[in-house]
N, C-alpha and C positions, 0 to 999 in steps of 0.2 A: 361854793355857789355856782362857779363857772363849770365845774365838773358835773354838777347835778344837771345843769342845762344841757350839756353834751349827751349825757346818758339818756335824757328825755328825748333828744332829737334822734339818736341812733336807734332807739327802741320804738319809735313811732312808725305807723303804717305808711305814712306819706314818704318817709325817708326811703323805705325799701322799694316803693314804686318808682321813685325818682332814680334810685341807684340802678334798678333793673333796666330802665329805659336807657340810661347812659351806657351800660355795658353792651346792650344790644346795638346801639349806634356805633360803638367802638368796634365790635366784631364785624358789623356790616362794612364799615369803612376799611377794615383790614382785608376782607375778602375782595372788595372792589379794587383795592390798591395793589393786592398781591396775586390772588388766585385768578382773577379775571383779567389781569394785566398781561398783554402779549409781550413776549420776549423771545430771543433767538434760542432755538433748541437744535443741537447737533447730534446726529446718529451716525456711528461709524461701523465699518465692517458689515455692510448690508449685503446679503448673498445675491448672486446673479443667477437667474433662472432662464434656461433656453427654451423657446417655444418652437414647435414644428421641427424638432430634431428628426422625427420619423420621415417627414417630407424630404429633409436634406439627405438622409440615408437612402431613400428611394431614388434619389438622383445620383447616388454613387459617391457622395461626399460626406465628410465629417469634420468637426472642429477638433483639431489636434492640440491647440493651445489658445489661450486668451489672456488679455491683460487690460486692466487689473483683475485680480481675483474677486475683489469686493469693491463697493463704492461707499462714499461718505456723503450724506445729505444734511442740509440745514434748513429749518423752517422757522417762520414767525408764528407763534401760537401761544395759547394760554397754558398754564401748568396742567390743567385738567386734560387737555388734548395731548400735551407732551408726554404725560405718563403712559399713553397708549402707543407711543411711537418708539420702538426699540428694534434692534437688529434681528429680533425673533419674530416680530409682527410685521416688519417691512421687508420687501424684496423688490428687485427690479427685473423686468423681463426683456429679453432680446429675441426678436422674431427672426428666425433663420430662413423663412420661406422664400425670400427674395434672392438667396445666393445661387449663382448659376455657374461658378467656375472655381478652380483652386487658386490659392495664393493668399495674400494679405488683404483684409478688408476692415472697415470700421463701421459699426452700426450703433444707432442710438438705442435708448432703452426707455421703457415706461415704468412708472413707479406703481407698485401694488400696495395699497393702504389696507389696514385691517378693517373688518366690517365694524360698523358702529361709529366710525370716525367721519364727521362732517367735513367734506372737502372744502367747504366755504369757511371753515373755522381755522384754516391755516393758510399760510402763504409761503411757497418755496422761496428760499433765499439763495442757496448756492449748492453746487455739485462738485465733487472732487474731480470728476471727468464728465464730459458731455457725451462721449462715445466709447464703445468697447472695441479694442483692437483684437481681431480674430485672425487665426491662421487656418485656412481651409485646405485640407488634403483629400486626395482621392481615397475612397474607402475600398479596402480589399478584404475579402473573407476567403479562407482556405482551410482545408483539413490537414492536420499534421499528425504523425504517428506518436504514440506514447511509448516511452521506454522506462521500464522499472528495473532498478538495480538494488539488490540486497546483498551486502557483504559483511553483515554483522555476526555471522557464525551461529553456532548452537551451544547449548549449555553442557553438552556431554559428547564424548568421542563417538558414541554409537548412534548419534542423531545426525541427520543431514537436512539441510534446507534445500528443498527441490525448487525448480524454476517457478518464478512468481506467476500467479494467475491473476489477471486484472481486467477490468471493464470500466470504460470503453477502451478500445484499442486505438482510437483516434479522437482528437478534439478539434473543435472549430475555433479558429482565432480570427478576430476582426479588428481592423484599425487602419492607421495610415499605411498606404501602400509601401512606402519606403521602409517602414519598420517590419510589417507583416511579411514582406517578401524575404526578409533575412531569417525568419523563424523556421527552423528545420525540424525540431522535435520538442515534445514536452517530457522533461526528465523528472522522474519520481525517485527521490532518494529516501530510503526508509530509515528514520532516525532511531533505530532499535538495534540492540546487540544481544548475543547469547540467548537466543530464543530456545525455550524448552517445550513449546507447544505451538500448534498452527496459529498463525496470526491473521486476522481479518479486520481491516479498518479502512477508512477513507483518508487519503493523503493528498496534500497539496503538491504542486509541481512547479518547476521553473522552466521558462522558455529558453531554448538554446539555439545557437546557430549550427551550421553544418560541421564546424570544428569542435563542437561540444562546449563552446563558451557561452556563459549566461548572457542573455540580452541585457544591456545596461538599463539600470532602473529608471533613469531619467527619460528613456524612450518609451516606457510602458504605460504611463497614465492614460494614453488614448487607446490602448489595446484591451480588448475583452476576450475572454476565453469561455467556451461552453462545452462541457460542464466545468466547474471550478475545482473539483476534486476527482480523484481516481480511486475506485474501490479495488483494493489489493488484498490478495490472500497469499501468504507465504506458507506453503505446506511444510511442516516439520515431520519427518519420517524417521523411523528406526532403521538402522542398517544391520543386516544379519547374514551370516554365511549359512546356507542351508545345504545339507548333504543331498546328493542325487542317488536314487536307488532304482532298481528294477524288480518287478515281481517275477518269480520263477515258477514254471510248470515242469515238474520232474517226471521222468519216465525212462524206460529202457536202461535201467541200472543207475541213473543219475540220482544224486542226493547232495545235500549241502556239504557232505564230507568229501566228495570227489569232484565237485564243480566249484570253481572259483570265478567270480565275476568282478572285474576291475573296471571302474567307470572313469573316463577322462573327459572333462574335468570332474574331480570328485565332488566339488561343491559349486554353487552359484551364489553370488553376492546380490542380495535384493534389498529394496527399501519398501516400507509400507507402514501403515498405522501400527503403533505398538500393540494395540488390542488384537489386530489381525495376525500379527506375527507370533503372538505369545504361544499359540498351540501348534505352530507349524514347525516340526522337527525334521522333516525330510520332504522331498518332492519325488514322486514316482514317475519315471520317464515312460514306462510301458511294461510289457510282459515279454519274457524270453521263454519260449517253449524248448526245453532241452532236448526233445526228441527230434528237433529240426536240424540238429547239427551232429555230424559224425565225429568231428574232432574240434580242436580249438578254432574259434572264429571270432570275428568282430562284428557287432551289430550297431548300426547308427540309429540315433534317436533325435528327434527335434525337441528342444527344451521348451515346453509350453508352461507358462506361469499363469496363475489366476489373474484376472483383470485388476485386482486391487494391489498387486505387487508390481514393482518396477525392477527390471533387470539392470543392475549397475555394472556388473562385470562384463556384459556384452556378449557372452557366448550364447549362440542360438542352437548349437548342435553338440551332442555328447555321444561318446562311443563306449559301448559295453564290450570289453574283452572277456569272452567266455573260454575258460581253460578247463579241459577235462583231464583228470589223472586217474590211473588205476583201472580204466575200462578199455576194452578192446572191441574190434569189429570182426564179425564172421559173415561171410557171403554165402547165400543160399539161392538156388534156383528151384522154384516150386511150380507145380502144375495144379495144385489144389486151389482152383479159382472158383468162387461161388458168387451167387447173387441173392438178394432179398428184395421183397416189395416190388415184384414185377407187376406192371399195370395189368388190370383185368382185361382179358381178351387178346393179349399180346404174347407171342412166343419169343424166346430168348436164344440168340446165337452168340456164344462167347467167342469172339474172334481171337482174343489173346489166349495163347496156349500155355505159355510159361512166363514167369515173372521173376527177375532177379531182385533179391531183397538183401538189406544189410541189417544184421541183428547185433545190438550192442549189449554188453554186460561185462561182468568180471571174468577173467580167464577161467575160473573154476565153474561159473554158471554156464558159460558158452559150451563147455564140454558136454553138458546135459542136453544140448539142442541138436536135433537132426532135421533133415528135410521134411520128414513126416510130421513134425510138430507144427509146421507153418501152414497157416490158412489165410487166404486173401478173400475179402468179401466186398462186393460192390452193391450199393443201395440204388435201386432203379426207380424209386418212387416218384422222382421229378422228371422222368423222361418219357418220350412218346416214340412213335415209329421212326426208324432210321438208324443210322450208325452213329454212335456217340462214344467219346472218350470220357470215361467216368472215374472220378476219384474212388480209391479203394482203401480199406483198412487192413492192416496186417496183424494177425493174431498168432501168438505162440502158445499152443495148447499142450497140456500134459507135462509141463515142466514146472517144478516147484522152485522157481528162481526169478529174480528181478531182471528180466531181459525184455527186449522189445525192438521193433523196427525203428530205424533212424534215417535221417537224410531227407531227400526230396520227397515230394508228395507222390505216392504211388497211384498209377492209373491203369485201367484196362479198357480195351476196345470192345464194345458190345453192339450187336444189331438187334433191334426190336422190330417185330413184323407180325402181321396178321396171317393166320394159316392159309387164307385164300390168296395171299400176295404171291 
């Protein structure tokens, strides 16, 4: 009977209405008593923001240290407001515009609240500190040189690490005068070894004093450097010994069989890109005209390398020793002096009457040469009126043998004139 009555009550519409009203009243009372009730809310490690740092730097000062690094704040507020107050949404600002000298100072700060928070909905209760202790130093900016040092070697014996190429060559350091004045250089140590190809990358550096000692870390927080990295290239080149040679112009009986050329030094050691060295098997110093020498002689040459090769051995000059074997010299005096290409309208007066010449060849071939076989010819095409000393060529005619004139350049004296002069 009693159970039936309860079932009737719980299933009635009136019961549900009354129950809903009671639940609503309970929830309202909970919100009023908890969510909207003000209580103390504490926020720790709130960051400090400095305002007008650029103004301070324009005055030649900077903040080298400050204490504390963060602040703690407490507020009276509701839970709804407290949920918006964290060390990520709150900050405090210290205005540096009023600083006028170096030394220690203490400045107050203002609290920065997140947008959307009603300032009237909270009451500050306490602060961990009322002021921030600052150390003000004189600001110094100066340029210091960059030094790059690679000692890691190469992956093969025929490779060499050439001097580093880097940019910039100097950096600008700024910070407390006491610290910056000790900085002598920016040292870049390449943390690589056994390179097998050219390396290019940006590297960090450490600041050192004039003794090469690293500036202590605890002094550097107030120091800035621009730029922060150095672009470094370590060229890796191939090393190769390349033989030195000369080109030969034969004549007057000379040939590869009776002329020996010895070059000192015989090789030069160079470095360059492997692809550039691959097809270089010799370097030609120049040309040796074998008719210019009567006997054994030494010819100097300057060693000129292509721009893409570097001379590692250091020699800048080489000497070609030209040795002649199996050939002899015969001396002749000839009056068979001729000219060609005389300028139109000019007459020729050959002032040289005879010319001594040296003819070289094998002993057997020289027996075939006589004075009558020798002819000297001067080319007048580039000359005008007057007396000129003109180079001349010596010919050996009518002899079926490899002989010819050698030694100094032969010259004759010629006068060119007009007939009415």
